[in-house]
C-alpha positions as CSV (number, residue, x, y, z in Angstrom):
1,M,6.7,-22.9,4.1
2,T,8.2,-22.6,0.3
3,P,10.6,-19.4,-0.1
4,R,8.9,-16.9,-2.0
5,C,9.9,-13.7,-4.0
6,F,9.2,-11.1,-6.2
7,V,10.3,-10.7,-10.1
8,D,9.6,-8.0,-12.7
9,P,6.2,-7.9,-14.4
10,A,8.0,-7.5,-17.7
11,E,9.2,-10.8,-17.3
12,W,6.1,-12.6,-16.0
13,N,4.9,-14.3,-18.8
14,N,8.6,-15.8,-19.6
15,P,8.8,-19.5,-19.3
16,V,12.0,-19.0,-17.7
17,I,13.1,-16.1,-15.3
18,R,16.0,-14.6,-13.5
19,L,15.6,-13.2,-10.6
20,N,17.1,-9.8,-9.5
21,R,20.1,-9.6,-7.9
22,D,18.7,-8.7,-4.2
23,E,16.5,-11.5,-4.4
24,S,19.2,-13.8,-5.6
25,H,20.8,-13.2,-2.8
26,H,17.9,-13.9,-0.2
27,F,17.6,-17.1,-2.3
28,T,21.4,-18.4,-2.1
29,D,22.9,-16.1,0.7
30,V,19.9,-16.2,3.2
31,L,18.0,-19.7,2.3
32,R,20.5,-21.4,1.2
33,I,18.5,-22.1,-2.1
34,G,19.6,-25.1,-4.1
35,M,19.9,-26.1,-7.7
36,T,15.6,-28.1,-8.7
37,D,14.6,-26.4,-5.1
38,R,11.0,-25.0,-5.8
39,V,10.0,-21.8,-5.2
40,V,6.9,-19.7,-5.5
41,V,7.0,-16.7,-7.8
42,S,4.9,-13.4,-8.0
43,D,4.3,-10.4,-10.6
44,G,3.3,-8.6,-7.1
45,L,-0.1,-7.8,-10.1
46,G,-2.0,-10.9,-8.0
47,G,0.5,-13.2,-10.5
48,E,1.6,-16.3,-8.7
49,A,3.2,-19.3,-9.6
50,S,5.5,-22.4,-8.9
51,A,9.0,-22.6,-10.4
52,E,11.9,-24.7,-9.8
53,V,15.4,-23.5,-9.6
54,I,17.3,-24.4,-13.0
55,G,20.5,-22.4,-12.7
56,I,22.9,-20.0,-10.0
57,G,25.5,-18.0,-10.8
58,P,27.1,-14.5,-10.7
59,D,24.8,-13.3,-12.5
60,G,21.7,-14.7,-10.5
61,V,19.2,-17.5,-9.6
62,T,17.6,-18.8,-12.7
63,V,13.7,-20.6,-12.2
64,R,11.6,-22.3,-14.4
65,V,7.7,-21.6,-14.0
66,L,5.8,-25.0,-13.9
67,D,2.4,-23.6,-13.0
68,R,1.0,-20.1,-13.0
69,H,-2.6,-18.5,-11.5
70,H,-3.7,-15.6,-10.7
71,Q,-4.4,-14.7,-6.6
72,A,-7.9,-12.9,-6.5
73,G,-8.0,-9.8,-4.6
74,S,-12.0,-8.8,-3.6
75,G,-13.5,-5.9,-1.6
76,V,-12.9,-1.9,-1.8
77,I,-10.2,-1.1,-2.2
78,I,-8.6,1.0,0.2
79,T,-6.3,4.0,-0.7
80,L,-3.7,5.7,2.3
81,I,-2.8,9.3,1.8
82,Q,-0.7,9.5,4.8
83,A,1.0,13.1,5.9
84,V,5.0,12.2,6.0
85,P,5.7,11.9,9.5
86,K,8.9,12.0,11.6
87,S,11.9,10.0,11.9
88,Q,11.2,6.1,10.5
89,K,7.2,6.4,11.2
90,M,6.6,6.0,7.7
91,D,8.4,2.5,7.7
92,W,6.5,1.4,10.0
93,I,3.0,2.9,8.4
94,I,3.8,1.5,5.2
95,Q,4.4,-2.2,6.7
96,K,1.5,-2.6,8.5
97,A,-0.5,-0.9,6.0
98,T,1.0,-3.9,3.8
99,E,0.2,-6.2,5.9
100,I,-3.9,-4.7,6.9
101,G,-4.2,-5.2,2.6
102,V,-4.1,-1.8,1.8
103,W,-3.3,-0.8,-2.3
104,S,-1.8,2.2,-2.7
105,I,-0.6,5.1,-0.5
106,L,0.1,8.6,-1.3
107,P,2.7,10.2,0.4
108,V,2.3,13.6,1.0
109,M,3.6,17.1,2.3
110,T,2.0,19.4,4.5
111,D,1.9,23.1,5.5
112,R,2.8,22.2,9.8
113,G,3.9,18.4,8.6
114,V,7.9,18.4,10.4
115,V,9.5,16.5,7.5
116,K,10.8,18.3,4.4
117,L,11.7,16.9,1.9
118,D,13.8,18.2,-1.7
119,D,13.3,15.7,-5.0
120,E,16.4,14.0,-4.5
121,R,14.8,13.3,-0.6
122,A,12.0,12.6,-1.7
123,D,12.6,9.6,-4.6
124,K,15.1,8.0,-2.7
125,R,12.2,7.6,0.4
126,T,10.0,6.5,-2.3
127,E,12.5,3.9,-3.7
128,R,12.9,2.8,0.2
129,W,9.0,2.9,1.2
130,Q,8.2,0.4,-2.0
131,R,11.0,-1.9,-1.4
132,I,9.6,-2.2,2.8
133,A,6.5,-2.3,0.7
134,S,7.5,-5.8,-1.1
135,E,9.4,-6.9,1.8
136,A,5.7,-7.0,4.3
137,A,4.1,-8.1,1.1
138,K,6.0,-11.6,0.7
139,Q,6.0,-11.6,5.0
140,C,2.4,-11.8,4.9
141,R,2.7,-14.0,1.6
142,T,0.4,-12.0,-0.7
143,A,0.8,-12.1,-4.3
144,W,0.2,-8.3,-4.3
145,I,2.2,-4.9,-3.7
146,P,0.6,-1.8,-3.0
147,T,2.2,0.8,-5.2
148,V,4.0,3.7,-3.4
149,R,3.3,7.0,-5.2
150,P,6.1,9.4,-5.8
151,V,6.0,13.0,-2.6
152,S,3.4,15.1,-3.4
153,S,1.8,18.2,-2.0
154,L,-1.2,17.5,-0.4
155,A,-3.0,20.3,-2.8
156,E,-1.8,18.3,-5.6
157,V,-2.9,15.0,-4.6
158,L,-6.2,16.6,-3.5
159,G,-6.4,18.6,-6.8
160,R,-6.4,15.7,-9.4
161,K,-9.6,14.6,-8.5
162,L,-8.9,11.3,-7.4
163,P,-10.7,9.1,-8.1
164,L,-13.2,7.1,-5.1
165,D,-16.0,6.4,-4.6
166,V,-15.3,8.3,-0.5
167,L,-12.7,10.4,1.0
168,L,-12.6,10.4,4.6
169,I,-10.1,11.9,6.9
170,G,-9.1,11.5,10.2
171,S,-9.7,14.4,12.4
172,L,-10.0,16.0,16.2
173,E,-13.3,18.7,14.6
174,E,-16.2,18.7,16.9
175,K,-18.0,18.0,14.1
176,A,-16.3,14.9,13.0
177,I,-18.3,11.9,12.5
178,P,-18.2,9.3,14.5
179,L,-16.4,6.6,12.1
180,G,-19.2,4.0,13.5
181,I,-21.7,5.8,12.4
182,C,-19.8,6.9,9.4
183,L,-19.0,3.3,8.2
184,A,-22.7,2.3,9.2
185,D,-23.9,4.5,5.8
186,L,-21.2,3.5,3.5
187,K,-21.9,-0.1,3.9
188,T,-25.7,0.6,2.3
189,Q,-23.9,3.0,-0.2
190,R,-21.4,0.0,-1.2
191,P,-18.5,1.7,-2.4
192,K,-15.6,-0.2,-4.5
193,S,-12.8,2.5,-3.4
194,V,-12.1,4.2,-0.2
195,G,-9.3,6.7,0.5
196,L,-7.8,7.7,3.9
197,L,-6.4,10.8,4.6
198,I,-4.2,11.3,8.0
199,G,-3.0,14.2,9.1
200,P,0.8,15.3,10.3
201,E,1.6,15.8,14.3
202,G,0.9,20.0,13.7
203,D,-2.7,18.3,12.3
204,F,-3.7,20.2,8.9
205,S,-3.6,23.7,8.5
206,P,-7.1,26.1,8.0
207,R,-5.6,25.7,4.6
208,E,-5.5,22.3,4.0
209,F,-8.5,21.4,6.0
210,A,-10.7,23.9,3.3
211,L,-9.0,21.8,0.0
212,T,-9.8,18.7,2.0
213,R,-14.0,20.5,2.0
214,Q,-13.5,21.0,-1.5
215,A,-12.4,17.9,-2.2
216,G,-15.3,16.0,-0.4
217,A,-13.6,14.8,2.4
218,I,-16.1,13.7,5.4
219,P,-14.0,14.2,8.1
220,V,-14.2,11.3,11.0
221,S,-13.9,10.9,14.7
222,Y,-12.1,8.3,16.3
223,G,-13.5,8.7,19.7
224,T,-12.6,11.5,22.5
225,R,-8.9,10.7,22.4
226,V,-5.9,12.0,20.5
227,L,-3.7,8.9,18.5
228,R,-0.6,9.9,16.8
229,V,0.0,10.1,13.6
230,E,0.7,5.7,13.1
231,T,-1.8,4.8,15.8
232,A,-4.5,7.1,13.7
233,A,-3.3,5.7,10.3
234,I,-3.4,2.2,11.4
235,Y,-6.4,2.1,13.8
236,G,-7.6,3.5,10.7
237,L,-7.3,1.1,8.0
238,C,-7.8,-1.0,10.5
239,V,-11.5,-0.6,10.8
240,L,-12.2,-0.6,6.8
241,S,-10.3,-3.3,5.8
242,Y,-12.8,-5.2,8.5
243,E,-15.7,-3.5,7.8
244,L,-15.9,-3.2,4.2
245,T,-13.4,-5.9,2.7
246,G,-15.9,-8.4,0.8
247,L,-18.8,-6.0,1.0
248,S,-18.7,-5.1,-2.6
249,G,-17.8,-7.9,-4.4
250,C,-15.8,-6.4,-6.4
251,E,-12.9,-8.5,-8.2
252,I,-9.7,-6.3,-7.7
253,N,-7.0,-7.1,-10.5
254,S,-3.9,-5.4,-11.6
255,R,-5.0,-2.8,-13.4
256,M,-7.2,-2.2,-10.8
257,I,-4.9,-1.6,-8.1
258,N,-2.8,1.5,-9.9
259,H,-6.0,3.5,-10.2
260,V,-4.8,6.3,-8.7
261,E,-2.7,8.2,-10.8
């Protein structure tokens, strides 16, 4: 398979592009790319191009773009709003969510969450998660990288009036709607954007459940089994992707991928 890398979107229209240090290192020291080799470059926003290596030096690898095209994305835009779990579970969730085809990920801090991050640690985590998303996108050979938003409190995120047609929340409440029944109804509504909210290990607090209701979130049940946080996130995303992808006929572009600010 042709080696792939991502480039700065600001340089996407340049005929000659210099890769950053990490991508250059991967090409030369790991993949042993040489002069005149063909590679695939992408801007992470659907743009994709074949390119030829024309320079290898201490400043990095330089490529000349041969042709450009746009990798269309179609279907419902899925956003994951994920309470940050303990250990390295968030890394795994970011990776798998990218592979499934999520368009944006919003990590949130919650009242009962085990992990507590100050601003500096939160910024470092966000940078790490964005790199993980980039690597996962590269692995599954897509020209789209989901945007990992800065860590915020759940109250802050829900207070933004998210531009989502539907917001679902994984819930253990007895009155929660079975996910299958909810999706059957959604198919008739043909939403263009759906958010999935997954809580922390200790579940949401009563205050937070009240906030989700105020935001219009629909509580959905996965069944009788209580799933771990990471399992609940990926299970829900897989079902949503399978059932809703291609439903709306919506062509996704670079403006839509960043629709959640």
